[in-house]
N, C-alpha and C positions, 0 to 999 in steps of 0.2 A: 504494499499500499504506499502510495506516494505522500510525503509530508506536504502540508499546505505551505505555499510560498507567501511570505509576507514581506512588505517593503519597510524601509526605515520610516517613510512618511506615514504609513499605516500605524506603525508602532507609536510614533510621536502623537498623531491625532488621537489615538486611543488613550494614551497616557494623559493627554490634556483633558479629554472628556471625563475620564475617571477622576482626575484631580479637581475638576470643577465641582464634583459631588463630594469628594472626601477630603480635599486639601492636599497640597504637595507633600507635606510631612508624612501623611498616612498612605500615600501612594507607594505601592511596591511593584517591582517588575514582575513578580509572580502573578499579581492581579492583572497586569496588562497582558501577560501571556495567556492567562485563563480567559480573559475577555476575547482575545483573538483566536482562542481554540488551539493554541500551540504550546509547546514546552519552552522553558527558558533558553534551551539550546537554539531555538529559532530567533530569539532576540539578541543573544550574545554576539553574533557576527556584526550586527548593526550598532549595538550600544553595549559597551563593556561595563558600564556603570550608570547609575541614575543621572548623575550630573551631565553625562553626554546628551541626555534629552534636553537639558537646559541649553547647552551649547547649540544644539540643532534648532531649538526654538528661536534663539537669537540670530542664528545663521539665516533662518527664514526671514526674519525682520530685515537683516542686511540685504537680502535678495530683493525684498520689496522696495527698499531705498534705491538699489541699483536699477530696478525696473523703472521706477519713477524718473530716474536720471535720463532714460532713453526718450522720454516724451519730448516732442518737438517744441512745446511751449516753454520748457525750462531754460534753455540757453538764452532766450530773449530777456529773461528776468535779471534784475540787479542781484549782485552776490548775496545780500542778506535775504532776499526773497527766495533765491534758489535754496539756500540753507534751510529756510523755514519750510518750504515745500517738501524737501527731502526728509527732514526730521519728522514732520507730520505723517508722511508715508510710512516711515519706520514704526512710529507709534500706532498708527491705524492698523498695521498688520498684527499687532499684539492685542488689539482691543477686545477681540472675542474671548480672550482668556486673561483679562487684566488682573483680576484678583490672584489668579494662580501665578502670573508673572511676578507680582510682588512677593508672593510666598516663596518662589524660587530664589529671589534675591536674599530674603531673610535666611533661607536654608544655607546659602553660600556664606553668609556672615556669621554663622554659629562659631563660637570660639574654637571648637575642635576641627574646623574645616579650613585650616590655613592653606592647604593645597588648593582648595576651591577658590579661596580669596585671591590667590596669586593668579589663577586662571581668569578670575573675574577682572583683575586689572588689565590683563592682556586683552580680554574681550572688549573692555572700554576703549583701549587704545586702537584696536582693530576697527571697531565701529566708527570711531572719530576719524580714522584715516580714510575709510570708505566714504564717509560723509563729506570730507574735504575734497576727495577725488571726484565724487559725483557732482559736487558743486563747482568743479573745475577751478579750484583755487590754485594759484601759481606763485604764491609767496615763497621766498627763499631765505635760507640761513636764519638769522636771528628773528626776522619777521615771521618766518614759518613756525619757528619754535614758540614764539609768543602767541601766534594765532592758534596753534594746536592747543596750547595750555588754556587759552581763553575759551576756545570752543569746547574743550573737555568740561570746563565749568558750566557752560551753557547747557551742554548735553545732560550732565548729571542733575543740575537743578531742575531742568525741564522734565526729565524722566521721573524724578521723585515727585514733583508737583503733579504730573499726570497720573501717577499711581495713587496719590493721596486724594485726588479730587475727581473721582469717576463721573460725577454728575455735572461737572463743569461744562458750560456751553463751549463748543469747539471754537467759536469766535473769540471768547474770552481767553482761552488757552493760547490761540494764535497771537493775540495782542500781548500777552505776557512774554511769549517767545520772541516776538518782534522787538519788544523793549530791551530784552537781553542782548539781542543781536546788534542793536543800535546803541549800545552803551560804551562810552569812553574809548579806551584803546582799541577794542575789537572793531568798533565802528570805523575808526581811522584806518585800520588795516583793510577792512572790507571795501573802503572807498578807493584804495590804491589801484 
């Protein structure tokens, strides 16, 4: 009898649906396997540990950001508006599982999860890099370093705000993001 074939996407989607009901902390890979009607051996080739599901979820958001970057209207926008559109696309891709996304971050921040925290820092850096590239930012040297640092702050503040205010009107969130992008030294860099 042939084993059922499952994809990494099916595993992730199932895990997210289950986590919506039980919470990220209570989600177990054996529950995901049972829901899919497979053994853990079918999940292991795709995800060696639960945190890899988190990484896959954020990879999916990065892909949404990059897909938005291909839209014809984006290149005509001013740099701050390109950054705004791209970050909103990234967040919109996470919106269906917003509460679980927040729980994933709390899971990473637990004191015993230093290895996950280090991966989290790399994840932040990777997403900010893709955000800058998708916005076609061309700053160099010290200006680039400064811009990356300032954009990392905007990204983190915006992401945390978005997580904490799920009922906020999207226009209000965009206004908050726009204010951050048009603030002080970052605004000067974006106008170059």
